[in-house]
N, C-alpha and C positions, 0 to 999 in steps of 0.2 A: 675758519672751516677748512679742513683738509681737502685738497683737490685730488682727483684720481691720480695725477702725476706724483703728488706728494706721497700717496699711499703706495704707489709702485716703487718709489725710491726707498720708502721705509722697508718694504718687503725685500727688495734687493739687498739693502744694507744689512738687514737682519740675517739673511742667508749667508752673506759674505763675512759678516763680523761676529756672528754668534759665538764661535770658539774663543774669541778674544775677550768677551765680556762675561764669561762665567766667573772670572775673578780678576782682580787688579793686582794680584801679588806678583808683579813682574820684577825682574832685576832692576834695581834702582841705583844709578851711579852718575857721577858728574860727567858732562860731556868731555870727550877726549881724555878719559881718566887714565889712559896709558902713559900720559906725560903730565908734568906739573901744570896746573891751571892757574893762570894769573888773573885774579879777580879785580874788577874795577872798584873804584873808591866806594867804600861803605857796603859793598855787597858780600854776602856769604851764603853758603848752602843751608845753614841752620838759623838764618836771621830771625825767623818767626817761631823758633822752637819753643820759646817760653811765652811769648806774647799771644800766639795763636797756634797752638800745637795741632789743632784740628783743621787748619786752613785748607790743606789739599783735599781732605775728605769732604769739605763743604763745596769746594769748587767743582770737583770731579762729577758728581751726579747731575748737577745743573747743566753742565756743558754736555755731558754724555746724552742726556735726554733731548737737549736742543738739537744736537747734530744728528742723532738717530731719527729725529722727526723731520729734519730738513738739512741735507748735507751742505746746502749753500751757506749755512751759518759758519762752517769751517772756513770756507773761502772768504767770507766776510771778516772773520776774526784775523785771518792771516793778513789781509789787506790793511786792516786797522793797525795791526802790530807793525807792519812795515812802514806805513805812512806816518805812524807816530815816531818810530825810532830813527828813521833816516834823516829828517831835518835837523834835530838838535838832541837826539838821544831819546831813550824810552822814558817818557815823563808824563804820559797821558795828556799832553797838550792838545792833541788832535781831537779830544773829546769836548773841549771847552766850547761853549756857545757864547754869544754876545759880541761885543766890539772886537774887531780884528780876528774873528774866529778863523782858524785854519779850515774849518768845515765849509766856509763860504768860498774858498778859493777853488779854481777849476780842477786842480789835481785831486781834490777831496770831495767834490760835490756828489760823487756817486758812491761814497762809502755807505755801507749797508746799515740802515737805521736799526734793524732787528738785532744785529750783532752788537751795536753800541748799547742798546737797551739791555741786552744780556749781561754785558759787563756791569752795568749799574745794578741789575737784579742780583748779581753775585755779590757786589759790594754791600748791599743791604743785608744779605744773609750773613756775610762775614762779620760785619760790624755789629750785628745783633748778637753774635756769639762771642766776639772777642773785643768789642769796642773798636774805636777808630785807630787801629794799630797797623792796618795793611793798606798800602796805597793803591789807587786805581791803576797805576803803572804796573805794579806787581800782579794785580789781578788780570790785566791784559796779557801779560807774559804767561801766566799759568793757564788761563782759559785757552789761549792759542795753542800752547803745548798739548793740552788735553784734547782739543778739537782735532788736531792733526792725528793724534793716536786713534781717536774714534773713527775718523774717515779713512784710516789706513787699512791695509790688508790684515786678515786675521793673524798672519805670521809676521806682522810688522816689527819694527825695532823695539827694543826694551824701553820701558818707561823711565825716562832720564830726569835727573835732578836739574833744577835751575837755580842759579844764584839769585837771591832776592835782597830787598832792602832799598829799592828805588823810592824816590820821593816824587810827588806830583808837582808839576810846574805851576807857578803863580800866574803866568801869562802865556798866550799862544806863541808858537814859534814865529820868527820873522818871516814875512812872505817870501823873501828871496830864498830862504832855506827850504821852504815848502816847494818852490818852483824848481829846486834841485832834484826833486823826485824824478826818476827815470820815466820817460814817456813811452807809449807803445810804438811810436814811430822812430825811436832812438836807434842810432847806428852803434856799432861795436865800440868805437873810440869813446863816444859819449858815455856809454854804459860803464866801460872799464874805468874811465877817469872818475866818474861819479862814485863808484864803489871804492876806488883807491883813496879818494878824499875822506872816506869813512873807515879807513884802515882795513878794507876788505879786498881780498884777492880775486882774480878772475874765477878761481874755483868757487869762491863764495857767491859770486854773481850767478854762475851756472846753477849751483845747488839751490839757491834761493829762488831762482826763476822756476824751479820745479814745483813751486807752490801753485803754478798755473795748471797743474794736473787736476785741480778741482774748481777752477775759476770759470767765470763767464764774462762776456763783454758785449756792449752795444756795437752795432755795425759802424757807427761813426768813429770808433776808436781804431778801426783797421781798414777804413775805406781807401786809404792810400795804396793798398795792395791790389785794388780791383783792376788796375791797368796792366798788371803783370801778365806775361805770356806763360802761364803755368796752369795746369788743370786744377790744382787746389785753389789757386787764387780765383779762377773763373767760377769754381763751385761756391766759394764764399760770396762772390758778387751776386751770383744767381739767388742764393739763399736770402740775401739782404734785399734784392730787388723785389722778391715775393713778399717780404715783410720787413720793412726798414726798422721796425721797433723790436725785432726779435733779439733774444739773448743767445749769443753763440758760445758753445762750449769751447774753452781753450785747449782742452784735451779731447780730440774728436773721437777717440777710441774708448777710453774708460773714464768718463767725466765724473762719476760719482764715487770713485775710489782713489785715495791718495797712494799712487804707485809711481813707477818710473816710466810708464808708457809715454809720457810727455816727451821724453828725450828720444825715444824711438820715432815718435812722430816727426821731430825735427830732422832726423836723418832721412826721413821719407818725404821731406819738403812740406810737411803738414803743420808748420807753426803758424798760428793765427796772426799774432802781432809781428811787425817787423823786428821788434826787440827780441822776440823769440827766435825767429828764423836766422838772424845774423849770428847767433851763437854757434851754429854749425858751419858757418862760412868764414870764420876768422881763426887764424892759426893759434891765437892766444886762448881760445875757448873750445875749439872743436874737439880736442882730445878729451876734455872733461865731459862734453856731451856724450861722446862715444863710450867713455868708460862708465858713466852713470847709466847709460842705456843698456849696457851689457851686464851690469852688476847692480841689482836692486839693493843689496845689502850695503854697498858702497854709497849709494844714494841716501839711504835711510841714515847711515852714520854721518855722512857729510852734511846732510840737511840739518841734523841735530847740532853738529858742531858750528855750522854757520849761523844758525838761529841764536845759539848761546853767545857767539861772538858779536853779532849785531845787537843783542840785548844788553851788551855792556858798553856800547858806544855812548859816551857822555862828554862831549867836547867842553861843556861849561861846568863840569863837575856834577856831583850828586847832591843837588840842593833843591829846596822846595818845602812842601808840606804834605800831610796826609789829608786829603779832602774828606771832611766829616759828614757832609750833608748830601752831596751829590758828586758824581764823577764829571758832571757837566758844568760845574762852576767852582771857582776857588772859594775857600772859606771866607765868610763875611760878605759874599756877593749873592744877590737873589738869583734864583734859578729861572731862566726864561721858560715860558709856558710851552715852547716848542722843543725843549731840550731832549725829551725822549720820544719825539714824534715818530710814528710808524710810517713806513713808505716802502718803496721798492728800489733797490739799488740798481743802477744801470750797469755797473761792473763790479763783480764780487768774486 
């Protein structure tokens, strides 16, 4: 049942986004098309051209409807994409339930169930139309790309192509790899080193952190800031003391639109996480924050390029299967009853 806030969000989004959705005939091109693109093993821009030519036309309306109804879905998909790709590459391992599930580990316990179920809903539609030819990993990538576009400004970046052809993992990622996910309390050294280990540069770190322009978080994820002697930190502490269970917008100015306001917030000392605010205080990243704050087109383009770059991280190679029956279980394994459970994500 839609709440009054959800109705308000839908109205605001409709007003902001209406010009963008009269058609989807945008310029379509590979990321960083001005220079040769080196694709990861087994990936190509036309991978599903023969096996499922209608793939993107199936994914798009499902994601568009979901995000227009609830912009938090975009944040949920972005977080799932990042938490899936960062440990061992984009292989849908984060969706698996059962023994040693990544979803049971602390970094993933607040992943958004509604966004996870949306991925499964898309898989059902895609496989009904094309057979089991498209992996859950490819669906995560496409759904996240589409969600970012829907949540963006009406003048946002062109609709870009993604290399596809990923396989789904047979097992969850090792817990040690999952705990490599950057934490909200991380300092600049920790963040930069974690991204470097994934072949990502400080610019990628800054651009991808821009996903927080549509995110929310529980007070417990930034309560380390409450002791800081700064007006914004005191404001955060006061908000949380009034309601410790509240969800705090990570972009305190334009939380329902995917834009570059997040970076301007950092320049004004309004980063909610420590891992946000340190980006403007370190010489290796402050220049990127300032540049993306001043030029939204640079942000849109760099975010696109960094997302495509992360989507091709595959340290163990592109191996696995295409999950036929559910994104929540490998082929041949029963699907737990709680696989698609609904609930409320604490951070999304």
